[in-house]
N, C-alpha and C positions, 0 to 999 in steps of 0.2 A: 413116212417118218424115218425109216432107214436110209433113204436116199438123202434126207437132210443131214442127219448126223454124219453120214459118211463125207459129204461135201465140207461139213464143219471141221472135221478132224483132218481132212487134206489140207485145208487152208491154213490152220494152225500149225502144221508140220512145215509148210512152205515159209511161213513167217520166221519160225525158229531157225530154220536153216539159213535164210538170208541174214538174220541178225548175227549168227556165228560166223559165217563168212566175212562180213563187213568188218567185225571185229578183229578178226585174224589178220587182214590185209590192209589194215589202216596205215598210212603213210605216218611216219614219225614227224614231230614238229619241224619246222624249217631249219631251227638252230641244229637239231641233231642230224638232219640230213646233210648240212654243211660239214659238220665234223667228220662224219663217215666218208663223205665223198672227197674230202681234201685233208687226209691224215698228214700229221707233222711227225716225222721221226725225231725222237728225242732220246739221247743217250740217257741210261739210268744213272750214270754217274754225274751227268752235267748239272751245274748249279744254275739257277735262274741269274740272269744278267740284272745288276741293278745299276741305275745311274749314279754317278759320283755325288756324294751328299754335298750340296751347296750351303756352305756355312754362312750364317749371317755374320754380319761385320761385329754385331754387339756380342756374339757368342765367343769371340775370340778375345782373350785378354793377354797382351803381351807383357813381359816383364824384363826387368834387367837394364843394363846400360845399352846406350846406342852408339858407344865408342866403336869406330871402324877398326876391325881386325883384318889384316891381310894374311891369309893363311900360308905358312910355309913351313917346311920341316928340315930338320938337320939330318940327312940321311945317314943311316949307319953303314959300316963297311966290314963288320965282323960277323954279320948274321944275326945280330941282336936287333931287337925293336927300337926304332928312333923314338926320341921324345920330343914333346912340344911344351911350351910354357905352362906352368901349372894352372894359371888363371884361365888359359884356353881350355885345358882339359876339363876343368871344373865345370866350363860353360857347356862343353861337347856332352859331358857325362849327364849333365842335367836335362839336356835337350835332344836326346837321341841322335847325337852327332858321332861320327866315326872317321878317324883318319887311317885305322888299320883295324883288323878284326882280331878280336880277343881269343886267339888259339895258339897253342903250342904245336899244332899239327903243321906240317909243311904244305900249306894251301897257299895259292896265290889267286888273286882276283884282278882280272883284267877289265879295265873300264875306259871307255871311249867317249869323249866329248864331240857332238856333232852339232855345230851351230848353222853350218851351210855345207853344200855338197861341193866338193873339190874334185869329184872324179875318181875317188879311190875306194868308196865303200863297198862297191859290189865286188871289187876284188878282195878286199878285206874278208868280206863274209865268205868268199870262196876258200880263202886260205884258213879261216877259223874253223870251217867245216872239215878240210882235209886234215888239219892239225887236231881236230876234236878238243876245240877249247871254247868252253861257254864264256859269255862275256854280257856286261851290261852297257848300253848305250844311252848317253844323257843327251837329250835333244831339245832344242828350243822350238817355239811354237811355229818360227819361220820354217824350220826344217820339215815340220810335219805338213805345213800348208805347201812346201814347194817339192817335197819328196815323199808323198804318202805311200807309193809303191815300195819304197825302200824301206819305210818304216814297217809295212806288213811283212816284207821279206825278213827282216830282223827277228820278228816275232815267229814266223813260220819255221825259221831255222833253230829255234829253241834258246834264243837270246832273250834278255830283258831289255825294256825301254824305260828310262827314268826322265824325270823332269828337270830341265835345265833353264827354266824360265822362259818367257816369251820375248822380252826386249833385251835380255842380257845385260840388265842394268845392276849396279852395285846395291845389294838390298838394303844396306845401312842407311842409303840416302834417300830411301823411299818412306811414304807414310804407311801404316797399317793398311790403309785402305787400297793403296797401290800394290803392295806385297801380295795381298789377297786376290785382288783382281788380276794381276800378272799370272800367279800360279794357277788360278781356276781357268783362265784362258786356255792355257796348255792342256789341263785337264779335259776341258770340253773337246777340244780339237782331237786330242788322243781318243777319247771315248767315242766321239761320233765316227771316227774312222775304224776303230778296232772293237769297240764294245766292251773294253776292259778299262781297268782302274790303274792308277800309278802309285807306287808305294815308296819310291826312292828320289831323292832330290839332291842335286849337287848345286851350290851356290855359285853364280856366274862370278868368275875371276877369283874364286876362293874367298870373297869378301864376305865378312859376316860379323855379327854383334849378338849379344845374348838377346836382345829385343827381337832381332829378325829370325833367328834360330827357334825362339819360343813360338812365333807365329806358325812357321813351317811345321813344326812338331805338333801344334794344336789342329793343323790341317791334316794330321794323320801320315805324315812323312818321317822317314829317317834320312838325315843328311850326311853325305859321304864326301869326305875331301880325300886325301891321298897319302901315301907314306914314300912312294917313289914318283918322281916326275922329273922332267927335263924340258928344255924349250923347243918342243918338237912341232909347234905351229909355224914354224919357218925352217928352213933348210939348216941343218945341224952341220958345224964346221967339220966335225968328223965323220960326216956321213952316217950311213946306216950301222957302222961299226961302233959309233958313239953310243947310239940308242941300245944297241946290245951289251956293251960293256956297262953302261949306267945301271941297266936293270940287273945284270948278274952280279955286279960289285955290290949292290946295296939291297939284294933279295933278303927276305926273313919270313918266318911264319906269319901268316894272316896279312901279308902286304897287300895293300890296294895300289895297283900300277895304274897310273893316269896316262893315256896317250890321246893324241889327236889323229885326225885322218886327213890332213891339209897338204901331206906330200907323200912319196912313196917309200920313205926311209923306214918307217915302222914296219911296213909290209915285207921289206926286204930282211929286216932284222928278225921278225916273228919266228920263222922256222928255226933259227939258230937258237934264239931264246928258249922256245919250247923244248928243244931236244936238250939243251944243257940242264934247264931246271928240272926236267923229267930225270935225267941222269943223277941229279942231286936227290932225287927222291921227292919232289914237288908233284902236286897233283892241281887242278884248276877248277874253280867253281864261280858261282854267281854270288855276290854278297847277299 
């Protein structure tokens, strides 16, 4: 009897030990193993990336006239802010449009239009870095498709990229559906490349109407025109000195300076422009 009881107790103890050991060393579920073995480092401040909202056509309700307006501004020469026709200003004010920034501080905003690569953008980025000038680049869908590494460099160096349309067509000539499709094409190209959204828009050729601006606004954009510009998409008769003098003669607080990157004249003028404006008390920012 004593031998039987002793054998029974020893067997029970062995079973208990086996259960305890098995419970303690049990492998976690496969999903947990994957999470542990392949950790992903995420910054505490990082925000989750969300794809651009693809708005349904019926969600956008355009308003206003479709009369074509070709943007232009009579630049001031005394440091005051230039004006535009009252009906234009009313349209811009209602639909998040800007031709200058509403500030009395001496801040200037450099904006560059990139429809295609003419061979000067890399040098321009070097120059902006050395001069410590932040800028916004308005790019077409074609530019994103053909110059993806340049777009990435623009962002990496602290600048912003805005939407300048896909086909660079006059928006007032397009239907609602065509404007939406064109704009979303650029959005998708940009997001697929960078994982980022766009917030700024520049109408191709400065063509607009209340109808087109209302669509762009409802798609989540602010539209940026300009208060200082000159025909720099081709060689200037006065060379880089003409570019320099145009900016300096017409500068004002909140100026949106439009430049193209199709010749080297703006590159030659920028160091002197930056030096002179800083001497006048100006700083530079992204709108």
